[in-house]
N, C-alpha and C positions, 0 to 999 in steps of 0.2 A: 132667673137669668143664669146661664151657664157660660163660663169663660175658661178656656183651656187651651194649652199648646197642643198642636197636632203631632204628638210624639208617638201615636200609634201607627203612623205611616213610616215604613222603612224606606228612607230616602236613598239608601245605598243601592237598592234594587231598581231605581228609576233612572232613566236617561236624562241627564241635566239639560240636554239640547232638545228634548222632546217638546214641541210647541203645545202639546196638549196637557201640560202641567204648569201650575203656578207655584212659585216659591212663597210659602206661607209662614208667618210668625205664629198666629193663633186664630181662634175663631170664637165668636160670641153668638149665642142664641138668645132670642127675645131681647135684643138691644133696643133701648129707647132714647139714646143720647146722640146717635149719628144719623140724622135724617128723620123724616116724618113716620109716625106709626111704629109698629113693632117690626124689627128688622133682624135678619141674620147679618152679622158684621164679620167680614173676612179681613183680617189684618195681615197684609203682605209684608215680606221681608225686604230690607234694603232701603237706604235713604241717602241722598246727597247733601241734605242740610245737616248742620251740627248745632241744633238749637240748644242754648245754654240750659233751658228748662225741660229738655226732652224727658218724658216720663216713661218711655220705652227704649232706652239706649241699647237694649239687646236686639232691637229690630233694625239697627243701622247697618250691620254687616250684610253685604249683598250675597255672601256665601253661607249665611246662617239659615236657620229655619228648616222647614221640611218641604219636599216637593210633593204636591198633591194633584191628583187628576182633576181636570176641569169638570169632567162629567160627574165625578163623585161630589163635587161642590154643588153642581146643579141638582143632583138627586137629593142632597141634604136640604136645599132650598125648597124643592117641590114638596118634601115631607112636612115642611113648616108653613107652606103656602096658606093653609086655612087660618093660621094665626095672624097673617099679615093684614087681613082686612082690605079696606079700600085704599089705605094710605101707605102701608108698610111695604117691605120688599127686602132687597139685598143691598148692603152698603159695602164697598171695598175701601178700606182705610189703610194706614201703614204704621211704620215705614212710609214709603212713598210709592203709590200705585203706578204712577206714570213710568217708572222704570221697567214695568212689565206691560206696557201699553198694548202691544199687538195681541198678547195672550188674553188680556182683559177684554179686548174687542170680541174675541171668540166667545169668552165667558158671557158677556152681556148679550150677545146675539142669541145664545142658547137660552138665557133667562127670558128674553123677550118672547121667544117661541113658546115658552111656558106661561106667558102672561104675567111675568114677575117684574115689578118696578126695580129700576137700577139707580144707584146713587154712588157717586165717586167723591171721596174726601181727599183732597190734594193740596200740596203747598204750591203747585203751579210752576215747579222748577223747569219743566220742559214745555216748549210751545212749538210743535213740529206737525207736519202733515199726518203722521201716525197718531199723534195725540188728537188732532182734529177729527180723525176717523173714529177714534174711540168715543169722542164726545157726541157723535151722531147717535150713539146707542146708550148715552147717559141721560137718564130722565132728569136727574137733579145733580148739579155740581155743588159740592161744599168746598169753597175755596178759602184757604187760610191765608190771609194777607197780614203778615206778622208785624210789619211796620211800614208806614208810608214813606219815611225818609230812608234813602238808600244807604247812607253811612251807618245809621242805627241798625238797619236790617243786616248789613254786613257784620257788624259787631255781635248781633244777636244770633245769627244763623250761619255765618261764614260764607253766605252767598248773596248776590245782588237780588233786588226785588223786581228787576226789569221784566224777566220772563213771566213772573206772576202777574204783573199789571198788564202785560201784553195778552196773556191768556184770558184774563178777565174781560179785556176789550173784545177778544175774539168771541167769547161766549155771549157777550152782550149783542154783538153783531148777528149771531146765529138766532137770537130770539128765544133761546131755551133757558129754562129756569136755573137759578143760582141762589145759594145762600152764602153769605160772607161771614167769616169767623175771625174773631180778634181775641188773642190771649192777652189778658191784662196783668202785666208784671210790674210791681213797684220798682221804680228806678230805671225801668227799661222801656215800657210801653204806656206809662201812665201820664205822659206829658200832655196837658190840655191842648197846647198849640198843635201838636202832631195828631192827636185824636180828632181835633177839628179839621185839620187838613185831610186826614183819611176820609172823614165823613163827607166833606165837600167834594172830594175826588169821585166818590161813587154815588152821590145823591141823585143824579139824573139817570142812573142806570134803570132801565125798565124791567130787566129780567131779575133783579134782586128782590126776592119775596120776603127775605128775612135777614137780619143781622144778629149774630150771636156773640155775646161777650162771655168769654170763658176765663174766670178768675184763676190766676196762678195758684198752684198748690205744691206741697212737698211730698206727695204720695209716691213719686218715683225715685226718691232719693236713695232708698235702700238698694235699688237695682244698680245704681252707679257704684255703691260700695261693694256689692257682690261681684261686680266686674273689675274691681280694683281701679276704678276711675275716680278722679277728684271731681266732686260736684261743684260747679262754679257758683251756684246760687244757694249754697248751704245756709247762708245768713240772710237770705231775702225773705221777708215776711209775706204772708198772704195779703191781698189787698184789703184795706179797711173798708168799713161800710161807707165812709165818706168818699173814698176813691172810687168805689164801685158805682155809687150814685152819681158822682161827677161824670164818669165816663158814660153812663146810661143817659144822663141828662143831655149831653152833647149829641149823642147818636139819635136820641128821640127828636131832636130838632130837624134832623135830615132824613129820617126813615120812619115809615109808618109802623113797621113790625120789628121791634128790638127786644131781644130776649136775653136777660141776665141769667146765665146758667148757675 
């Protein structure tokens, strides 16, 4: 697996308003954690959420990163296509991809022309006609539903969960595949009553193929320090075995395919 910032691209020579470019934070080859199979993962720049546990705070600034030609990203994906097999493809993660929704539609269209599977990893912050158009070319949506209770969601991310839930409903109505993701954070998202409420909310969704539980970790803490930012969850532990099994036990009662990452 290779993971690197795209610093070899000279962003200063590119037109920021050119619709044929994406603003990128980094790129991962041979990724196995963001969708099925082996995938090329494009991490785009910019996010409207301010998650207390963000492990890529350097991806938040909408003016950061590098501008990269969409056609160059397609060429890279085509070069890796033989490794994708029948399940793999390209995943766009973030940051938050929906901030560049129109450009991603162009990107996904070109990938489909090359027979490459597309996957979008999103927090669902936006629910607009442009986003719906992008989802037409999205083979799999990975939707992060960070908390079912709106007040807790606001405290955790700085944003409401309304658009996220509305986007989930839209995807369900479309009949196209979706995986749901839940970050398990002690003291923040490990309340059994809210996990149960989250599970009940989505249990009848026909498009949900899989639910992923992602245990909180401290691997991004050094980035906060490097950026001179105070890390709010410095003293928050990783979930214990008991907490992880409790959460999985609840989800298992409502979904057939639950994966503890």
